[in-house]
C-alpha positions in Angstrom: -19.4 -19.0 36.1 -15.8 -20.2 35.7 -17.0 -22.7 33.1 -18.8 -19.9 31.2 -15.8 -17.7 31.2 -13.6 -20.5 30.0 -16.0 -21.3 27.1 -16.0 -17.6 26.1 -12.2 -17.4 26.3 -11.8 -20.5 24.1 -14.4 -19.1 21.6 -12.5 -15.8 21.4 -9.1 -17.6 20.9 -10.7 -19.9 18.2 -12.1 -16.8 16.4 -8.7 -15.1 16.5 -6.9 -18.2 15.2 -9.5 -18.7 12.5 -9.2 -15.1 11.3 -5.4 -15.4 11.1 -5.8 -18.6 9.0 -8.3 -17.1 6.6 -7.0 -13.5 6.5 -5.3 -12.6 3.2 -1.8 -11.3 4.0 -1.2 -7.8 2.7 1.7 -7.4 0.3 4.9 -5.7 1.6 5.5 -2.1 0.5 8.4 -3.2 -1.7 6.1 -5.5 -3.6 3.8 -2.6 -4.7 4.2 0.1 -7.3 1.5 2.3 -6.0 1.5 4.5 -2.9 2.5 8.1 -2.1 6.0 9.6 -1.5 6.8 9.9 2.2 6.7 13.3 3.7 3.6 14.8 2.0 1.7 17.4 4.1 -1.9 16.7 5.2 -3.2 18.9 2.3 -0.9 17.1 -0.1 -2.1 13.7 1.1 -5.7 14.8 0.6 -4.9 15.9 -3.0 -3.0 12.7 -3.6 -6.1 10.7 -2.5 -8.4 12.7 -4.8 -6.1 12.1 -7.7 -5.8 8.4 -6.8 -9.6 8.2 -7.0 -9.9 10.0 -10.3 -7.1 7.9 -11.8 -8.2 4.5 -10.6 -11.9 4.6 -9.9 -13.4 7.4 -12.0 -15.2 5.4 -14.8 -16.5 7.5 -17.7 -19.9 6.8 -19.3 -21.7 8.1 -22.3 -23.7 10.5 -20.0 -20.4 11.9 -18.7 -18.9 12.5 -22.2 -17.1 9.2 -23.0 -16.1 9.0 -26.6 -17.9 8.8 -29.0 -14.7 7.0 -30.0 -12.2 6.0 -27.3 -9.6 3.4 -26.1 -10.5 3.1 -22.5 -13.1 4.5 -20.0 -10.8 4.9 -16.9 -7.1 5.7 -16.6 -6.3 2.5 -14.6 -7.5 0.2 -17.3 -4.1 0.8 -19.1 -2.1 1.2 -15.9 -3.2 -1.6 -13.6 -1.6 -1.1 -10.2 0.2 1.9 -11.6 2.4 -0.6 -13.6 3.1 -1.3 -17.3 0.2 -2.1 -19.6 -0.7 -5.3 -21.3 -0.8 -5.7 -25.1 -4.5 -6.5 -24.8 -5.1 -2.9 -23.7 -2.4 -1.5 -26.0 -3.0 1.4 -28.4 -2.0 2.4 -31.9 -0.5 5.7 -33.0 -0.3 6.5 -36.7 0.5 9.0 -39.4 4.1 10.4 -38.8 6.8 8.6 -40.8 9.5 11.4 -40.4 10.4 14.5 -38.4 8.2 16.8 -40.5 5.0 16.3 -38.6 1.9 14.2 -38.7 0.1 14.4 -42.1 -3.0 12.4 -40.8 -4.3 14.7 -38.1 -7.4 15.4 -40.2 -7.9 11.6 -40.5 -8.1 11.0 -36.8 -4.3 11.0 -36.0 -2.2 10.7 -34.0 -4.1 8.0 -32.1 -6.4 5.3 -33.3 -9.6 5.0 -31.1 -10.5 1.4 -31.5 -13.8 1.5 -29.5 -17.0 3.4 -29.8 -20.2 4.1 -27.9 -23.5 2.8 -29.4 -24.4 4.4 -32.7 -20.8 5.1 -33.7 -18.1 3.1 -35.4 -14.5 2.7 -34.1 -11.8 4.3 -36.2 -10.0 2.4 -38.9 -6.4 3.0 -40.0 -6.5 5.3 -43.0 -4.8 4.0 -46.2 -1.1 4.8 -46.4 -0.6 5.7 -42.7 2.5 4.4 -40.9 1.6 3.2 -37.4 3.0 1.7 -34.3 1.5 -0.4 -31.5 2.4 0.7 -28.0 1.6 -0.4 -24.4 1.2 2.0 -21.5 4.3 2.6 -19.3 4.4 2.3 -15.5 3.5 5.7 -13.8 5.4 5.4 -10.5 8.2 7.8 -9.7 7.3 10.2 -12.5 7.5 13.3 -10.2 11.2 12.7 -9.7 11.8 12.4 -13.5 9.7 15.6 -14.0 11.9 17.5 -11.5 15.3 16.8 -13.2 16.6 20.1 -14.4 17.0 20.9 -18.1 20.7 21.8 -17.3 21.3 18.3 -16.0 19.8 16.7 -19.1 21.9 18.9 -21.4 25.0 17.8 -19.5 24.0 14.2 -20.0 23.4 14.5 -23.7 26.1 13.8 -26.3 24.4 14.0 -29.7 27.6 13.9 -31.7 29.3 11.2 -29.6 32.2 13.5 -28.8 33.6 11.0 -26.3 33.7 8.2 -28.9 31.9 5.6 -26.8 29.4 4.8 -29.5 26.5 6.3 -27.4 25.0 9.6 -28.7 22.0 10.4 -26.4 20.0 13.3 -27.8 17.6 15.8 -26.2 14.1 16.0 -27.7 13.5 19.7 -28.5 9.9 20.6 -29.4 7.3 23.3 -29.5 5.0 22.9 -26.6 1.4 23.7 -25.8 0.6 27.1 -24.3 -1.0 25.5 -21.2 2.0 23.7 -19.9 3.7 25.0 -16.8 7.3 25.7 -17.4 9.8 24.2 -15.0 12.0 26.5 -12.9 15.0 27.5 -15.0 13.7 25.9 -18.2 16.0 26.3 -21.1 14.7 27.2 -24.6 16.3 26.8 -28.0 14.8 28.4 -31.1 11.5 28.7 -29.3 11.5 25.0 -28.4 11.8 23.2 -25.1 13.2 19.9 -23.9 10.4 17.2 -23.7 10.8 14.0 -21.7 7.5 12.0 -21.3 6.2 9.3 -23.6 7.9 6.5 -25.5 9.8 9.0 -27.7 9.9 11.7 -25.0 7.5 13.9 -27.0 5.5 15.4 -24.0 6.8 18.3 -22.0 5.3 17.6 -18.6 2.7 15.5 -16.8 0.0 18.1 -17.4 0.4 17.7 -21.2 0.6 13.9 -20.8 -2.6 13.7 -18.7 -4.7 16.2 -20.7 -3.8 14.4 -23.9 -4.6 11.0 -22.3 -8.1 12.2 -21.3 -8.6 13.5 -24.8 -7.1 10.7 -26.9 -7.6 7.7 -24.7 -11.1 8.4 -23.3 -12.5 11.0 -25.7 -12.8 13.6 -22.9 -12.3 17.3 -23.5 -10.8 19.7 -21.0 -9.8 23.3 -20.7 -6.3 22.2 -21.9 -7.4 19.9 -24.8 -10.8 21.1 -25.9 -10.9 19.6 -29.4 -13.2 16.6 -29.7 -11.3 13.6 -31.3 -14.4 12.5 -33.3 -15.7 15.8 -34.8 -12.6 17.9 -34.5 -14.8 20.6 -33.0 -14.1 22.6 -29.9 -16.2 21.3 -27.0 -16.9 22.6 -23.5 -14.7 20.8 -20.9 -16.1 17.4 -20.0 -13.6 17.1 -17.1 -12.9 20.1 -15.0 -9.4 21.6 -14.7 -9.1 20.8 -10.9 -9.7 17.1 -11.6 -6.9 17.1 -14.2 -4.6 18.9 -11.8 -5.4 16.4 -9.0 -4.5 13.5 -11.3 -1.2 15.3 -12.3 -0.5 15.7 -8.6 -1.2 12.0 -8.0 1.2 11.1 -10.8 3.9 13.4 -9.5 3.7 12.1 -5.9 3.5 8.4 -6.5 6.5 6.9 -4.8 9.6 5.6 -6.6 9.7 1.8 -6.8 11.6 0.2 -4.0 14.5 -2.2 -4.5 14.3 -5.8 -3.4 17.1 -8.2 -2.5 19.7 -5.5 -3.2 22.3 -7.1 -0.9 21.9 -10.6 -2.4 25.3 -11.9 -3.7 23.8 -12.7 -7.2 22.2 -9.3 -7.4 25.5 -7.5 -6.5 27.3 -9.6 -9.1 24.7 -8.8 -11.7 25.0 -5.1 -11.0 28.7 -5.3 -11.8 28.0 -7.0 -15.0 25.4 -4.4 -15.9 28.1 -1.7 -15.7 30.7 -4.0 -17.3 28.8 -4.5 -20.5 27.9 -0.8 -20.7 24.2 -0.9 -20.0 24.7 1.8 -17.5 25.7 4.3 -20.2 22.1 4.8 -21.1 20.3 3.3 -18.1 22.0 5.7 -15.7 21.4 4.5 -12.2 21.4 7.9 -10.3 19.8 11.2 -11.1 19.2 14.4 -9.0 16.1 16.5 -8.9 16.3 20.3 -9.0 13.8 22.6 -7.3 10.2 21.5 -7.3 7.1 23.3 -5.9 6.4 20.0 -4.2 8.9 20.2 -1.3 9.5 16.4 -0.9 10.6 16.3 -4.6 13.2 19.1 -4.4 16.9 18.3 -4.6 16.6 14.6 -4.1 18.9 11.8 -5.3 17.0 8.9 -6.9 17.7 5.7 -8.9 15.6 5.3 -12.0 18.1 3.7 -14.5 17.5 6.1 -17.4 19.1 9.2 -18.9 15.7 10.5 -20.3 17.5 10.9 -23.7 16.7 9.6 -27.2 18.9 6.8 -28.6 19.0 5.0 -32.0 18.0 1.5 -31.2 18.6 0.0 -34.6 16.6 -1.6 -37.4 14.8 -4.3 -35.2 13.1 -1.5 -33.1 12.6 0.9 -36.0 8.8 0.8 -36.4 8.6 3.4 -39.2 6.6 5.8 -37.0 7.7 8.7 -34.9 6.5 11.6 -32.7 7.9 15.1 -32.7 11.5 15.4 -33.8 12.6 11.9 -32.9 13.7 9.5 -35.7 11.7 6.3 -36.3 14.5 4.2 -34.8 15.0 6.5 -31.8 13.4 5.8 -28.4 13.7 7.4 -25.0 15.6 5.3 -22.5 12.9 3.7 -20.4 13.4 3.8 -16.6 14.2 0.3 -15.3 13.1 0.8 -11.8 10.1 -1.4 -11.0 11.0 -3.8 -13.8 10.9 -6.8 -11.5 7.3 -5.9 -10.5 6.1 -5.6 -14.1 4.6 -9.1 -14.2 2.2 -8.2 -11.4 0.5 -5.6 -13.5 0.7 -7.6 -16.8 -1.2 -10.7 -15.8 1.8 -12.8 -14.5 4.0 -12.5 -17.6 6.5 -10.0 -19.0 5.5 -7.8 -22.0 8.5 -5.5 -22.5 9.8 -2.9 -24.9 7.5 -0.2 -26.4 5.0 -2.7 -27.9 5.3 -5.6 -25.4 6.8 -7.9 -28.0 9.5 -9.2 -25.6 8.1 -11.8 -23.2 11.3 -12.0 -21.1 14.1 -9.7 -20.0 16.5 -11.7 -22.1 14.4 -11.3 -25.2 14.3 -7.5 -24.6 18.1 -7.4 -24.3 18.5 -9.4 -27.5 16.3 -6.9 -29.5 18.6 -4.0 -28.6 20.5 -2.8 -31.6 22.0 0.5 -32.9 23.8 2.2 -30.0 23.1 -0.8 -27.8 24.4 -3.4 -30.2 27.8 -3.7 -28.4 26.0 -4.2 -25.1 23.8 -6.9 -26.6 26.8 -8.7 -28.1 28.6 -8.5 -24.8 25.6 -10.1 -23.1 25.6 -12.9 -25.6 29.2 -13.6 -24.6 28.5 -14.0 -20.9 28.3 -17.4 -19.3 24.9 -18.7 -18.3 25.7 -18.0 -14.7 26.6 -14.4 -15.5 23.4 -14.0 -17.6 21.3 -15.2 -14.7 23.1 -12.8 -12.3 22.4 -9.9 -14.6 18.7 -10.8 -14.9 18.5 -11.3 -11.2 19.8 -7.8 -10.7 17.3 -6.3 -13.2 14.5 -8.1 -11.4 15.6 -6.5 -8.1 15.0 -3.0 -9.5 
C-alpha cells in the first residue's frame, strides 16, 4: 500500500514539474496593450467583453454584408493586440489636396478599398487624385483622450505662437455628423466643433471613428453610416447599432498603456533630455479628463504624451493630402504611450509615423521638421550616450 502511494505521489510530482516546464508563461500586464480599465462595474465588464469579441473576433463574410469592396474583414486585422498597424495592412486615403473639401467623393473617396469579394474589382486610384498611405494607430487609452474637455484643449492651443516658442498647436474645428454624441460642455465655433481622432484629428468622437471604420474599412453599413461605399446608395444596416455602441464602449474602456522601467537610471536621464530638447512642448506628458458618463474615466490624471493638437511638421512629412481643415503638412501629435510595445503588434519591428516609413525611433525623430525642427537639431547634437538614454525613455512609455 505504501509503495503504491509513493508511486502515485511521484507520478503527481512529475506531472506538476512537467507542466511547469512545458507551460507557456503568460506575459505580464505591463507587456500588454489590451485589457480593461480597472474599476468597471459588472455590467460595464460585460459590455467590454461584448465589444472585445466584436472588435477582435467578429469576422465578416459575404453573407453578412462584407464589401463588395473593402480593406479588411475584422477590426483586429489592422489593430493586432490593440496596437499599431503594419504597412502590409495599411490603407490609402485620397482626393483632398487642400482645406476646401474632397473633390473625389463621387469617385470612391476618401478611402481606397483595395480588396473585393468575388465578382467585383477592387478600387483603383482615380487620375489626378492626391493620396496618402496610412497605418492604423494603437487603440488603447482612447477613452481618456476622448474625455479631455474642450476647454482644456483650447487652453493648450497657441495657433499664432503668442509665446514665441516656435510651437503653434492648432485646434481642428469641423462640422460633425448629426449622429455623434456631444461631450459635456462642448464648445462650438461658427457651428463647428473640436475634432480629435485620426491622424489629422478629423473625427469628433469614437462613435464617428468606429462607424466610419465599419463603413470604409469593411464595407458595412450601419444606422450611423448607411451609404454603401460601392454603389453610393443608402442600405439597411448590416451591423446593428448596439454592436457599434459595444465596440465604442470597448475602445473607451481599454486601459492606458503601463510604463516599464520608469525608475531605471537611463530612463530617468532620457526623460530629462526629452524635456530639455523641447519634445515635451507637443508631446505633453500629463492631461486631465473632465466629466465622463463612464465613472472610472471622470476627472482622472493620465500620461499620454500628446496635446491632441495639429502641428506643421515640415516638408518631409507633407504628403500633399489632408482631411477636414488641416493643412497637408499638419498632423495631430500622436500619443507616445505604448510606443515601446509597438514592435509586438508590428511583427517584431518598428513602423512609425503616419505611414510606417520610419523603422526605428531615431529615424522617426530625424524626419521631424517644421515646428519640431529645433528639437530634431538638438537631438542630433546629443552625445551617443544621451541619444541612447532618450530612446530608452521613449521605449519605457
